[in-house]
Every structure is written in structure tokens, then in C-alpha cells.
mmJSON file of the N, C-alpha and C atoms, coordinates in Angstrom:
{"data_MODEL":{"atom_site":{
"group_PDB":["ATOM","ATOM","ATOM","ATOM","ATOM","ATOM","ATOM","ATOM","ATOM","ATOM","ATOM","ATOM","ATOM","ATOM","ATOM","ATOM","ATOM","ATOM","ATOM","ATOM","ATOM","ATOM","ATOM","ATOM","ATOM","ATOM","ATOM","ATOM","ATOM","ATOM","ATOM","ATOM","ATOM","ATOM","ATOM","ATOM","ATOM","ATOM","ATOM","ATOM","ATOM","ATOM","ATOM","ATOM","ATOM","ATOM","ATOM","ATOM","ATOM","ATOM","ATOM","ATOM","ATOM","ATOM","ATOM","ATOM","ATOM","ATOM","ATOM","ATOM","ATOM","ATOM","ATOM","ATOM","ATOM","ATOM","ATOM","ATOM","ATOM","ATOM","ATOM","ATOM","ATOM","ATOM","ATOM","ATOM","ATOM","ATOM","ATOM","ATOM","ATOM","ATOM","ATOM","ATOM","ATOM","ATOM","ATOM","ATOM","ATOM","ATOM","ATOM","ATOM","ATOM","ATOM","ATOM","ATOM","ATOM","ATOM","ATOM","ATOM","ATOM","ATOM","ATOM","ATOM","ATOM","ATOM","ATOM","ATOM","ATOM","ATOM","ATOM","ATOM","ATOM","ATOM","ATOM","ATOM","ATOM","ATOM","ATOM","ATOM","ATOM","ATOM","ATOM","ATOM","ATOM","ATOM","ATOM","ATOM","ATOM","ATOM","ATOM","ATOM","ATOM","ATOM","ATOM","ATOM","ATOM","ATOM","ATOM","ATOM","ATOM","ATOM","ATOM","ATOM","ATOM","ATOM","ATOM","ATOM","ATOM","ATOM","ATOM","ATOM","ATOM","ATOM","ATOM","ATOM","ATOM","ATOM","ATOM","ATOM","ATOM","ATOM","ATOM","ATOM","ATOM","ATOM","ATOM","ATOM","ATOM","ATOM","ATOM","ATOM","ATOM","ATOM","ATOM","ATOM","ATOM","ATOM","ATOM","ATOM","ATOM","ATOM","ATOM","ATOM","ATOM","ATOM","ATOM","ATOM","ATOM","ATOM","ATOM","ATOM","ATOM","ATOM","ATOM","ATOM","ATOM","ATOM","ATOM","ATOM","ATOM","ATOM","ATOM","ATOM","ATOM","ATOM","ATOM","ATOM","ATOM","ATOM","ATOM","ATOM","ATOM","ATOM","ATOM","ATOM","ATOM","ATOM","ATOM","ATOM","ATOM","ATOM","ATOM","ATOM","ATOM","ATOM","ATOM","ATOM"],
"id":[1,2,3,4,5,6,7,8,9,10,11,12,13,14,15,16,17,18,19,20,21,22,23,24,25,26,27,28,29,30,31,32,33,34,35,36,37,38,39,40,41,42,43,44,45,46,47,48,49,50,51,52,53,54,55,56,57,58,59,60,61,62,63,64,65,66,67,68,69,70,71,72,73,74,75,76,77,78,79,80,81,82,83,84,85,86,87,88,89,90,91,92,93,94,95,96,97,98,99,100,101,102,103,104,105,106,107,108,109,110,111,112,113,114,115,116,117,118,119,120,121,122,123,124,125,126,127,128,129,130,131,132,133,134,135,136,137,138,139,140,141,142,143,144,145,146,147,148,149,150,151,152,153,154,155,156,157,158,159,160,161,162,163,164,165,166,167,168,169,170,171,172,173,174,175,176,177,178,179,180,181,182,183,184,185,186,187,188,189,190,191,192,193,194,195,196,197,198,199,200,201,202,203,204,205,206,207,208,209,210,211,212,213,214,215,216,217,218,219,220,221,222,223,224,225,226,227,228],
"type_symbol":["N","C","C","N","C","C","N","C","C","N","C","C","N","C","C","N","C","C","N","C","C","N","C","C","N","C","C","N","C","C","N","C","C","N","C","C","N","C","C","N","C","C","N","C","C","N","C","C","N","C","C","N","C","C","N","C","C","N","C","C","N","C","C","N","C","C","N","C","C","N","C","C","N","C","C","N","C","C","N","C","C","N","C","C","N","C","C","N","C","C","N","C","C","N","C","C","N","C","C","N","C","C","N","C","C","N","C","C","N","C","C","N","C","C","N","C","C","N","C","C","N","C","C","N","C","C","N","C","C","N","C","C","N","C","C","N","C","C","N","C","C","N","C","C","N","C","C","N","C","C","N","C","C","N","C","C","N","C","C","N","C","C","N","C","C","N","C","C","N","C","C","N","C","C","N","C","C","N","C","C","N","C","C","N","C","C","N","C","C","N","C","C","N","C","C","N","C","C","N","C","C","N","C","C","N","C","C","N","C","C","N","C","C","N","C","C","N","C","C","N","C","C","N","C","C","N","C","C"],
"label_atom_id":["N","CA","C","N","CA","C","N","CA","C","N","CA","C","N","CA","C","N","CA","C","N","CA","C","N","CA","C","N","CA","C","N","CA","C","N","CA","C","N","CA","C","N","CA","C","N","CA","C","N","CA","C","N","CA","C","N","CA","C","N","CA","C","N","CA","C","N","CA","C","N","CA","C","N","CA","C","N","CA","C","N","CA","C","N","CA","C","N","CA","C","N","CA","C","N","CA","C","N","CA","C","N","CA","C","N","CA","C","N","CA","C","N","CA","C","N","CA","C","N","CA","C","N","CA","C","N","CA","C","N","CA","C","N","CA","C","N","CA","C","N","CA","C","N","CA","C","N","CA","C","N","CA","C","N","CA","C","N","CA","C","N","CA","C","N","CA","C","N","CA","C","N","CA","C","N","CA","C","N","CA","C","N","CA","C","N","CA","C","N","CA","C","N","CA","C","N","CA","C","N","CA","C","N","CA","C","N","CA","C","N","CA","C","N","CA","C","N","CA","C","N","CA","C","N","CA","C","N","CA","C","N","CA","C","N","CA","C","N","CA","C","N","CA","C","N","CA","C","N","CA","C","N","CA","C","N","CA","C","N","CA","C","N","CA","C"],
"label_alt_id":[null,null,null,null,null,null,null,null,null,null,null,null,null,null,null,null,null,null,null,null,null,null,null,null,null,null,null,null,null,null,null,null,null,null,null,null,null,null,null,null,null,null,null,null,null,null,null,null,null,null,null,null,null,null,null,null,null,null,null,null,null,null,null,null,null,null,null,null,null,null,null,null,null,null,null,null,null,null,null,null,null,null,null,null,null,null,null,null,null,null,null,null,null,null,null,null,null,null,null,null,null,null,null,null,null,null,null,null,null,null,null,null,null,null,null,null,null,null,null,null,null,null,null,null,null,null,null,null,null,null,null,null,null,null,null,null,null,null,null,null,null,null,null,null,null,null,null,null,null,null,null,null,null,null,null,null,null,null,null,null,null,null,null,null,null,null,null,null,null,null,null,null,null,null,null,null,null,null,null,null,null,null,null,null,null,null,null,null,null,null,null,null,null,null,null,null,null,null,null,null,null,null,null,null,null,null,null,null,null,null,null,null,null,null,null,null,null,null,null,null,null,null,null,null,null,null,null,null],
"label_comp_id":["UNK","UNK","UNK","UNK","UNK","UNK","UNK","UNK","UNK","UNK","UNK","UNK","UNK","UNK","UNK","UNK","UNK","UNK","UNK","UNK","UNK","UNK","UNK","UNK","UNK","UNK","UNK","UNK","UNK","UNK","UNK","UNK","UNK","UNK","UNK","UNK","UNK","UNK","UNK","UNK","UNK","UNK","UNK","UNK","UNK","UNK","UNK","UNK","UNK","UNK","UNK","UNK","UNK","UNK","UNK","UNK","UNK","UNK","UNK","UNK","UNK","UNK","UNK","UNK","UNK","UNK","UNK","UNK","UNK","UNK","UNK","UNK","UNK","UNK","UNK","UNK","UNK","UNK","UNK","UNK","UNK","UNK","UNK","UNK","UNK","UNK","UNK","UNK","UNK","UNK","UNK","UNK","UNK","UNK","UNK","UNK","UNK","UNK","UNK","UNK","UNK","UNK","UNK","UNK","UNK","UNK","UNK","UNK","UNK","UNK","UNK","UNK","UNK","UNK","UNK","UNK","UNK","UNK","UNK","UNK","UNK","UNK","UNK","UNK","UNK","UNK","UNK","UNK","UNK","UNK","UNK","UNK","UNK","UNK","UNK","UNK","UNK","UNK","UNK","UNK","UNK","UNK","UNK","UNK","UNK","UNK","UNK","UNK","UNK","UNK","UNK","UNK","UNK","UNK","UNK","UNK","UNK","UNK","UNK","UNK","UNK","UNK","UNK","UNK","UNK","UNK","UNK","UNK","UNK","UNK","UNK","UNK","UNK","UNK","UNK","UNK","UNK","UNK","UNK","UNK","UNK","UNK","UNK","UNK","UNK","UNK","UNK","UNK","UNK","UNK","UNK","UNK","UNK","UNK","UNK","UNK","UNK","UNK","UNK","UNK","UNK","UNK","UNK","UNK","UNK","UNK","UNK","UNK","UNK","UNK","UNK","UNK","UNK","UNK","UNK","UNK","UNK","UNK","UNK","UNK","UNK","UNK","UNK","UNK","UNK","UNK","UNK","UNK"],
"label_asym_id":["A","A","A","A","A","A","A","A","A","A","A","A","A","A","A","A","A","A","A","A","A","A","A","A","A","A","A","A","A","A","A","A","A","A","A","A","A","A","A","A","A","A","A","A","A","A","A","A","A","A","A","A","A","A","A","A","A","A","A","A","A","A","A","A","A","A","A","A","A","A","A","A","A","A","A","A","A","A","A","A","A","A","A","A","A","A","A","A","A","A","A","A","A","A","A","A","A","A","A","A","A","A","A","A","A","A","A","A","A","A","A","A","A","A","A","A","A","A","A","A","A","A","A","A","A","A","A","A","A","A","A","A","A","A","A","A","A","A","A","A","A","A","A","A","A","A","A","A","A","A","A","A","A","A","A","A","A","A","A","A","A","A","A","A","A","A","A","A","A","A","A","A","A","A","A","A","A","A","A","A","A","A","A","A","A","A","A","A","A","A","A","A","A","A","A","A","A","A","A","A","A","A","A","A","A","A","A","A","A","A","A","A","A","A","A","A","A","A","A","A","A","A","A","A","A","A","A","A"],
"label_entity_id":["1","1","1","1","1","1","1","1","1","1","1","1","1","1","1","1","1","1","1","1","1","1","1","1","1","1","1","1","1","1","1","1","1","1","1","1","1","1","1","1","1","1","1","1","1","1","1","1","1","1","1","1","1","1","1","1","1","1","1","1","1","1","1","1","1","1","1","1","1","1","1","1","1","1","1","1","1","1","1","1","1","1","1","1","1","1","1","1","1","1","1","1","1","1","1","1","1","1","1","1","1","1","1","1","1","1","1","1","1","1","1","1","1","1","1","1","1","1","1","1","1","1","1","1","1","1","1","1","1","1","1","1","1","1","1","1","1","1","1","1","1","1","1","1","1","1","1","1","1","1","1","1","1","1","1","1","1","1","1","1","1","1","1","1","1","1","1","1","1","1","1","1","1","1","1","1","1","1","1","1","1","1","1","1","1","1","1","1","1","1","1","1","1","1","1","1","1","1","1","1","1","1","1","1","1","1","1","1","1","1","1","1","1","1","1","1","1","1","1","1","1","1","1","1","1","1","1","1"],
"label_seq_id":[1,1,1,2,2,2,3,3,3,4,4,4,5,5,5,6,6,6,7,7,7,8,8,8,9,9,9,10,10,10,11,11,11,12,12,12,13,13,13,14,14,14,15,15,15,16,16,16,17,17,17,18,18,18,19,19,19,20,20,20,21,21,21,22,22,22,23,23,23,24,24,24,25,25,25,26,26,26,27,27,27,28,28,28,29,29,29,30,30,30,31,31,31,32,32,32,33,33,33,34,34,34,35,35,35,36,36,36,37,37,37,38,38,38,39,39,39,40,40,40,41,41,41,42,42,42,43,43,43,44,44,44,45,45,45,46,46,46,47,47,47,48,48,48,49,49,49,50,50,50,51,51,51,52,52,52,53,53,53,54,54,54,55,55,55,56,56,56,57,57,57,58,58,58,59,59,59,60,60,60,61,61,61,62,62,62,63,63,63,64,64,64,65,65,65,66,66,66,67,67,67,68,68,68,69,69,69,70,70,70,71,71,71,72,72,72,73,73,73,74,74,74,75,75,75,76,76,76],
"pdbx_PDB_ins_code":[null,null,null,null,null,null,null,null,null,null,null,null,null,null,null,null,null,null,null,null,null,null,null,null,null,null,null,null,null,null,null,null,null,null,null,null,null,null,null,null,null,null,null,null,null,null,null,null,null,null,null,null,null,null,null,null,null,null,null,null,null,null,null,null,null,null,null,null,null,null,null,null,null,null,null,null,null,null,null,null,null,null,null,null,null,null,null,null,null,null,null,null,null,null,null,null,null,null,null,null,null,null,null,null,null,null,null,null,null,null,null,null,null,null,null,null,null,null,null,null,null,null,null,null,null,null,null,null,null,null,null,null,null,null,null,null,null,null,null,null,null,null,null,null,null,null,null,null,null,null,null,null,null,null,null,null,null,null,null,null,null,null,null,null,null,null,null,null,null,null,null,null,null,null,null,null,null,null,null,null,null,null,null,null,null,null,null,null,null,null,null,null,null,null,null,null,null,null,null,null,null,null,null,null,null,null,null,null,null,null,null,null,null,null,null,null,null,null,null,null,null,null,null,null,null,null,null,null],
"Cartn_x":[-47.747,-46.592,-46.874,-45.82,-45.974,-45.405,-46.208,-45.809,-45.684,-44.528,-44.289,-44.118,-44.813,-44.697,-44.1,-43.073,-42.426,-42.611,-42.341,-42.505,-43.969,-44.248,-45.643,-46.466,-45.857,-46.609,-47.676,-47.563,-48.604,-49.945,-49.924,-51.163,-52.044,-51.425,-52.166,-52.57,-52.008,-52.278,-53.654,-54.348,-55.636,-55.474,-56.292,-56.221,-54.964,-54.235,-52.975,-51.976,-52.008,-51.073,-49.744,-48.725,-47.393,-47.189,-47.953,-47.755,-49.093,-49.001,-50.201,-49.829,-50.64,-50.467,-51.351,-50.772,-51.5,-51.266,-52.331,-52.197,-52.084,-51.054,-50.84,-50.924,-51.672,-51.792,-50.655,-50.106,-49.033,-48.106,-46.892,-45.988,-46.669,-46.518,-47.232,-46.274,-46.363,-45.537,-45.892,-44.882,-45.104,-45.853,-45.575,-46.246,-47.768,-48.243,-49.686,-50.261,-49.541,-50.001,-50.067,-49.026,-49.014,-50.153,-50.419,-51.512,-52.86,-53.061,-54.316,-54.518,-53.42,-53.501,-53.598,-53.364,-53.405,-52.1,-51.011,-49.706,-49.078,-48.879,-48.296,-46.834,-46.517,-45.17,-44.109,-44.373,-43.361,-43.025,-43.883,-43.626,-42.798,-42.548,-41.73,-40.274,-39.475,-38.071,-37.141,-37.512,-36.651,-37.511,-37.085,-37.829,-36.87,-37.234,-36.438,-37.33,-36.824,-37.519,-36.663,-37.164,-36.427,-35.029,-34.943,-33.7,-32.773,-33.153,-32.333,-32.985,-32.2,-32.748,-33.147,-34.351,-34.881,-35.595,-35.915,-36.715,-38.191,-38.993,-40.42,-41.115,-40.636,-41.262,-41.115,-40.032,-39.75,-39.809,-39.942,-39.926,-41.159,-40.915,-41.978,-41.978,-43.139,-43.22,-44.05,-43.72,-44.416,-45.042,-45.9,-46.652,-45.758,-44.608,-43.735,-42.782,-42.838,-41.902,-42.256,-41.218,-41.372,-40.882,-41.748,-41.44,-41.535,-40.544,-40.559,-40.424,-41.326,-41.269,-41.192,-40.368,-40.159,-40.284,-40.806,-40.852,-39.526,-39.296,-38.116,-38.276,-37.177,-37.204,-37.44,-38.411,-38.714,-38.474,-38.093,-37.875,-37.833,-37.781,-37.762,-37.022],
"Cartn_y":[-7.802,-8.276,-8.227,-8.172,-8.216,-9.542,-10.284,-11.58,-11.471,-11.883,-11.933,-13.394,-13.829,-15.206,-15.193,-15.998,-16.086,-17.459,-17.54,-18.806,-19.167,-20.454,-20.884,-20.721,-20.248,-20.059,-18.974,-18.113,-17.1,-17.75,-18.99,-19.724,-19.803,-19.871,-20.013,-18.678,-17.59,-16.28,-15.774,-15.056,-14.47,-13.588,-13.827,-13.076,-13.371,-14.407,-14.803,-13.653,-12.788,-11.666,-12.137,-11.346,-11.677,-11.284,-10.299,-9.864,-9.625,-9.635,-9.542,-8.937,-8.028,-7.453,-8.229,-8.682,-9.437,-8.772,-8.434,-7.839,-8.946,-8.83,-9.803,-9.093,-9.654,-9.078,-9.521,-10.688,-11.243,-12.062,-12.343,-13.185,-14.514,-14.912,-16.074,-16.957,-18.277,-19.155,-18.976,-18.83,-18.655,-19.837,-21.036,-22.23,-22.119,-21.466,-21.284,-20.315,-19.256,-18.279,-18.928,-19.673,-20.352,-21.361,-22.076,-23.055,-22.359,-21.209,-20.475,-20.017,-19.724,-19.301,-20.485,-21.687,-22.877,-23.143,-22.512,-22.735,-23.962,-25.046,-26.257,-26.031,-26.286,-26.083,-26.832,-28.064,-28.762,-28.066,-27.164,-26.471,-25.205,-24.833,-23.659,-24.111,-23.684,-24.108,-23.126,-21.852,-20.82,-19.78,-19.38,-18.392,-17.336,-16.068,-14.972,-14.143,-13.872,-13.046,-11.813,-10.653,-9.395,-9.514,-10.222,-10.346,-11.457,-12.19,-13.286,-14.615,-15.579,-16.902,-17.602,-18.173,-18.886,-20.149,-21.009,-22.202,-21.843,-22.103,-21.774,-22.531,-23.727,-24.559,-23.968,-23.216,-22.741,-21.223,-20.48,-19.015,-18.475,-17.473,-16.745,-15.332,-14.852,-13.532,-12.581,-11.299,-10.227,-9.283,-8.422,-7.544,-6.67,-6.257,-5.352,-6.077,-7.399,-8.185,-8.219,-8.504,-8.731,-10.154,-10.966,-12.369,-12.624,-13.349,-13.756,-15.27,-15.907,-17.366,-17.66,-18.675,-19.028,-20.535,-20.913,-22.338,-22.709,-23.986,-24.453,-24.088,-23.885,-23.564,-24.841,-24.803,-25.957,-25.585,-26.531,-26.25,-27.545,-27.411,-28.618,-28.444],
"Cartn_z":[74.918,74.196,72.711,71.953,70.505,70.032,69.283,68.75,67.242,66.724,65.292,64.901,63.858,63.374,61.977,61.779,60.481,59.862,58.571,57.862,57.761,57.759,57.594,58.879,59.976,61.221,61.099,60.086,59.878,59.57,59.088,58.814,60.064,61.238,62.498,63.122,62.652,63.243,62.801,63.693,63.311,62.061,61.073,59.825,59.029,59.444,58.809,58.709,59.724,59.79,60.36,60.142,60.636,62.09,62.574,63.952,64.65,65.975,66.8,68.145,68.635,69.978,70.941,72.038,73.054,74.404,75.113,76.443,77.484,78.32,79.387,80.737,81.657,83.001,83.907,83.596,84.423,83.537,84.018,83.232,82.879,81.622,81.098,80.303,80.457,79.622,78.143,77.322,75.883,75.304,75.786,75.248,75.409,76.491,76.689,75.659,75.375,74.38,73.001,72.656,71.358,71.262,72.345,72.357,72.156,72.79,72.632,71.194,70.503,69.101,68.147,68.662,67.824,67.093,67.541,66.917,67.569,66.82,67.391,67.791,69.032,69.538,68.727,68.268,67.472,66.14,65.683,64.425,64.614,65.867,66.155,66.242,65.269,65.203,65.907,65.957,66.508,67.211,68.407,69.186,69.719,69.545,70.091,71.017,72.208,73.194,73.406,72.965,73.053,72.435,71.314,70.585,71.053,72.088,72.615,72.264,71.792,71.493,72.792,72.795,73.962,73.483,74.425,74.137,74.306,73.299,73.361,74.493,74.804,75.836,77.236,77.472,78.824,78.987,77.889,77.954,78.681,79.514,80.21,79.635,79.204,78.584,79.422,79.269,79.984,78.962,79.427,78.54,77.654,78.158,77.402,76.444,76.399,75.596,74.114,73.327,71.894,71.622,71.018,70.752,69.26,68.75,67.339,67.291,66.563,66.39,64.893,64.566,63.169,62.993,61.855,61.497,60.845,60.701,59.979,58.51,57.838,56.414,55.634,54.758,53.914,52.465,51.701,50.284,49.487,48.21,47.405,46.131],
"occupancy":[1.0,1.0,1.0,1.0,1.0,1.0,1.0,1.0,1.0,1.0,1.0,1.0,1.0,1.0,1.0,1.0,1.0,1.0,1.0,1.0,1.0,1.0,1.0,1.0,1.0,1.0,1.0,1.0,1.0,1.0,1.0,1.0,1.0,1.0,1.0,1.0,1.0,1.0,1.0,1.0,1.0,1.0,1.0,1.0,1.0,1.0,1.0,1.0,1.0,1.0,1.0,1.0,1.0,1.0,1.0,1.0,1.0,1.0,1.0,1.0,1.0,1.0,1.0,1.0,1.0,1.0,1.0,1.0,1.0,1.0,1.0,1.0,1.0,1.0,1.0,1.0,1.0,1.0,1.0,1.0,1.0,1.0,1.0,1.0,1.0,1.0,1.0,1.0,1.0,1.0,1.0,1.0,1.0,1.0,1.0,1.0,1.0,1.0,1.0,1.0,1.0,1.0,1.0,1.0,1.0,1.0,1.0,1.0,1.0,1.0,1.0,1.0,1.0,1.0,1.0,1.0,1.0,1.0,1.0,1.0,1.0,1.0,1.0,1.0,1.0,1.0,1.0,1.0,1.0,1.0,1.0,1.0,1.0,1.0,1.0,1.0,1.0,1.0,1.0,1.0,1.0,1.0,1.0,1.0,1.0,1.0,1.0,1.0,1.0,1.0,1.0,1.0,1.0,1.0,1.0,1.0,1.0,1.0,1.0,1.0,1.0,1.0,1.0,1.0,1.0,1.0,1.0,1.0,1.0,1.0,1.0,1.0,1.0,1.0,1.0,1.0,1.0,1.0,1.0,1.0,1.0,1.0,1.0,1.0,1.0,1.0,1.0,1.0,1.0,1.0,1.0,1.0,1.0,1.0,1.0,1.0,1.0,1.0,1.0,1.0,1.0,1.0,1.0,1.0,1.0,1.0,1.0,1.0,1.0,1.0,1.0,1.0,1.0,1.0,1.0,1.0,1.0,1.0,1.0,1.0,1.0,1.0,1.0,1.0,1.0,1.0,1.0,1.0],
"B_iso_or_equiv":[0.0,0.0,0.0,0.0,0.0,0.0,0.0,0.0,0.0,0.0,0.0,0.0,0.0,0.0,0.0,0.0,0.0,0.0,0.0,0.0,0.0,0.0,0.0,0.0,0.0,0.0,0.0,0.0,0.0,0.0,0.0,0.0,0.0,0.0,0.0,0.0,0.0,0.0,0.0,0.0,0.0,0.0,0.0,0.0,0.0,0.0,0.0,0.0,0.0,0.0,0.0,0.0,0.0,0.0,0.0,0.0,0.0,0.0,0.0,0.0,0.0,0.0,0.0,0.0,0.0,0.0,0.0,0.0,0.0,0.0,0.0,0.0,0.0,0.0,0.0,0.0,0.0,0.0,0.0,0.0,0.0,0.0,0.0,0.0,0.0,0.0,0.0,0.0,0.0,0.0,0.0,0.0,0.0,0.0,0.0,0.0,0.0,0.0,0.0,0.0,0.0,0.0,0.0,0.0,0.0,0.0,0.0,0.0,0.0,0.0,0.0,0.0,0.0,0.0,0.0,0.0,0.0,0.0,0.0,0.0,0.0,0.0,0.0,0.0,0.0,0.0,0.0,0.0,0.0,0.0,0.0,0.0,0.0,0.0,0.0,0.0,0.0,0.0,0.0,0.0,0.0,0.0,0.0,0.0,0.0,0.0,0.0,0.0,0.0,0.0,0.0,0.0,0.0,0.0,0.0,0.0,0.0,0.0,0.0,0.0,0.0,0.0,0.0,0.0,0.0,0.0,0.0,0.0,0.0,0.0,0.0,0.0,0.0,0.0,0.0,0.0,0.0,0.0,0.0,0.0,0.0,0.0,0.0,0.0,0.0,0.0,0.0,0.0,0.0,0.0,0.0,0.0,0.0,0.0,0.0,0.0,0.0,0.0,0.0,0.0,0.0,0.0,0.0,0.0,0.0,0.0,0.0,0.0,0.0,0.0,0.0,0.0,0.0,0.0,0.0,0.0,0.0,0.0,0.0,0.0,0.0,0.0,0.0,0.0,0.0,0.0,0.0,0.0],
"pdbx_formal_charge":[null,null,null,null,null,null,null,null,null,null,null,null,null,null,null,null,null,null,null,null,null,null,null,null,null,null,null,null,null,null,null,null,null,null,null,null,null,null,null,null,null,null,null,null,null,null,null,null,null,null,null,null,null,null,null,null,null,null,null,null,null,null,null,null,null,null,null,null,null,null,null,null,null,null,null,null,null,null,null,null,null,null,null,null,null,null,null,null,null,null,null,null,null,null,null,null,null,null,null,null,null,null,null,null,null,null,null,null,null,null,null,null,null,null,null,null,null,null,null,null,null,null,null,null,null,null,null,null,null,null,null,null,null,null,null,null,null,null,null,null,null,null,null,null,null,null,null,null,null,null,null,null,null,null,null,null,null,null,null,null,null,null,null,null,null,null,null,null,null,null,null,null,null,null,null,null,null,null,null,null,null,null,null,null,null,null,null,null,null,null,null,null,null,null,null,null,null,null,null,null,null,null,null,null,null,null,null,null,null,null,null,null,null,null,null,null,null,null,null,null,null,null,null,null,null,null,null,null],
"auth_seq_id":[1,1,1,2,2,2,3,3,3,4,4,4,5,5,5,6,6,6,7,7,7,8,8,8,9,9,9,10,10,10,11,11,11,12,12,12,13,13,13,14,14,14,15,15,15,16,16,16,17,17,17,18,18,18,19,19,19,20,20,20,21,21,21,22,22,22,23,23,23,24,24,24,25,25,25,26,26,26,27,27,27,28,28,28,29,29,29,30,30,30,31,31,31,32,32,32,33,33,33,34,34,34,35,35,35,36,36,36,37,37,37,38,38,38,39,39,39,40,40,40,41,41,41,42,42,42,43,43,43,44,44,44,45,45,45,46,46,46,47,47,47,48,48,48,49,49,49,50,50,50,51,51,51,52,52,52,53,53,53,54,54,54,55,55,55,56,56,56,57,57,57,58,58,58,59,59,59,60,60,60,61,61,61,62,62,62,63,63,63,64,64,64,65,65,65,66,66,66,67,67,67,68,68,68,69,69,69,70,70,70,71,71,71,72,72,72,73,73,73,74,74,74,75,75,75,76,76,76],
"auth_comp_id":["UNK","UNK","UNK","UNK","UNK","UNK","UNK","UNK","UNK","UNK","UNK","UNK","UNK","UNK","UNK","UNK","UNK","UNK","UNK","UNK","UNK","UNK","UNK","UNK","UNK","UNK","UNK","UNK","UNK","UNK","UNK","UNK","UNK","UNK","UNK","UNK","UNK","UNK","UNK","UNK","UNK","UNK","UNK","UNK","UNK","UNK","UNK","UNK","UNK","UNK","UNK","UNK","UNK","UNK","UNK","UNK","UNK","UNK","UNK","UNK","UNK","UNK","UNK","UNK","UNK","UNK","UNK","UNK","UNK","UNK","UNK","UNK","UNK","UNK","UNK","UNK","UNK","UNK","UNK","UNK","UNK","UNK","UNK","UNK","UNK","UNK","UNK","UNK","UNK","UNK","UNK","UNK","UNK","UNK","UNK","UNK","UNK","UNK","UNK","UNK","UNK","UNK","UNK","UNK","UNK","UNK","UNK","UNK","UNK","UNK","UNK","UNK","UNK","UNK","UNK","UNK","UNK","UNK","UNK","UNK","UNK","UNK","UNK","UNK","UNK","UNK","UNK","UNK","UNK","UNK","UNK","UNK","UNK","UNK","UNK","UNK","UNK","UNK","UNK","UNK","UNK","UNK","UNK","UNK","UNK","UNK","UNK","UNK","UNK","UNK","UNK","UNK","UNK","UNK","UNK","UNK","UNK","UNK","UNK","UNK","UNK","UNK","UNK","UNK","UNK","UNK","UNK","UNK","UNK","UNK","UNK","UNK","UNK","UNK","UNK","UNK","UNK","UNK","UNK","UNK","UNK","UNK","UNK","UNK","UNK","UNK","UNK","UNK","UNK","UNK","UNK","UNK","UNK","UNK","UNK","UNK","UNK","UNK","UNK","UNK","UNK","UNK","UNK","UNK","UNK","UNK","UNK","UNK","UNK","UNK","UNK","UNK","UNK","UNK","UNK","UNK","UNK","UNK","UNK","UNK","UNK","UNK","UNK","UNK","UNK","UNK","UNK","UNK"],
"auth_asym_id":["A","A","A","A","A","A","A","A","A","A","A","A","A","A","A","A","A","A","A","A","A","A","A","A","A","A","A","A","A","A","A","A","A","A","A","A","A","A","A","A","A","A","A","A","A","A","A","A","A","A","A","A","A","A","A","A","A","A","A","A","A","A","A","A","A","A","A","A","A","A","A","A","A","A","A","A","A","A","A","A","A","A","A","A","A","A","A","A","A","A","A","A","A","A","A","A","A","A","A","A","A","A","A","A","A","A","A","A","A","A","A","A","A","A","A","A","A","A","A","A","A","A","A","A","A","A","A","A","A","A","A","A","A","A","A","A","A","A","A","A","A","A","A","A","A","A","A","A","A","A","A","A","A","A","A","A","A","A","A","A","A","A","A","A","A","A","A","A","A","A","A","A","A","A","A","A","A","A","A","A","A","A","A","A","A","A","A","A","A","A","A","A","A","A","A","A","A","A","A","A","A","A","A","A","A","A","A","A","A","A","A","A","A","A","A","A","A","A","A","A","A","A","A","A","A","A","A","A"],
"auth_atom_id":["N","CA","C","N","CA","C","N","CA","C","N","CA","C","N","CA","C","N","CA","C","N","CA","C","N","CA","C","N","CA","C","N","CA","C","N","CA","C","N","CA","C","N","CA","C","N","CA","C","N","CA","C","N","CA","C","N","CA","C","N","CA","C","N","CA","C","N","CA","C","N","CA","C","N","CA","C","N","CA","C","N","CA","C","N","CA","C","N","CA","C","N","CA","C","N","CA","C","N","CA","C","N","CA","C","N","CA","C","N","CA","C","N","CA","C","N","CA","C","N","CA","C","N","CA","C","N","CA","C","N","CA","C","N","CA","C","N","CA","C","N","CA","C","N","CA","C","N","CA","C","N","CA","C","N","CA","C","N","CA","C","N","CA","C","N","CA","C","N","CA","C","N","CA","C","N","CA","C","N","CA","C","N","CA","C","N","CA","C","N","CA","C","N","CA","C","N","CA","C","N","CA","C","N","CA","C","N","CA","C","N","CA","C","N","CA","C","N","CA","C","N","CA","C","N","CA","C","N","CA","C","N","CA","C","N","CA","C","N","CA","C","N","CA","C","N","CA","C","N","CA","C","N","CA","C","N","CA","C","N","CA","C","N","CA","C"],
"pdbx_PDB_model_num":[1,1,1,1,1,1,1,1,1,1,1,1,1,1,1,1,1,1,1,1,1,1,1,1,1,1,1,1,1,1,1,1,1,1,1,1,1,1,1,1,1,1,1,1,1,1,1,1,1,1,1,1,1,1,1,1,1,1,1,1,1,1,1,1,1,1,1,1,1,1,1,1,1,1,1,1,1,1,1,1,1,1,1,1,1,1,1,1,1,1,1,1,1,1,1,1,1,1,1,1,1,1,1,1,1,1,1,1,1,1,1,1,1,1,1,1,1,1,1,1,1,1,1,1,1,1,1,1,1,1,1,1,1,1,1,1,1,1,1,1,1,1,1,1,1,1,1,1,1,1,1,1,1,1,1,1,1,1,1,1,1,1,1,1,1,1,1,1,1,1,1,1,1,1,1,1,1,1,1,1,1,1,1,1,1,1,1,1,1,1,1,1,1,1,1,1,1,1,1,1,1,1,1,1,1,1,1,1,1,1,1,1,1,1,1,1,1,1,1,1,1,1,1,1,1,1,1,1]
}}}
């Protein structure tokens, strides 16, 4: 699967990159993948799976999927 992180979530990505390729052998809950990367689920405000909005807590991803996660917009 390809994971794209937007906003401050890149802080948790290896090398602080915006995207990452992850090989999956079987369908896997997205929350487990995010936990392995150290991305706190409460910081994920928006999740898209293959262009469709989904809940990060319940989404199941497969090797061929494209996932985008975004943090809430902060400003001052």
C-alpha cells in the first residue's frame, strides 16, 4: 500500500517524508499500521482510502490500496 501523510503527521513518518510504500501480505486494519509508525490515531483528522473518505479506526487496507491521512489544520 502507499501511505501519504499530510500536515504535521509527516513528523511521525520515517525520514519525515510525505509518503511511504508498505507491503501487506493480508488485509490489515489501518489503525495497526498507524500504530506501528507511531502516528497517534487522535491526531488523524481526515482519512481517504482510494479517494473515498473513511474512518481511520475501522478502515481495512490491502496491498494495492492508496491511503491518505491528514491532521487538523492549525493556525494562529
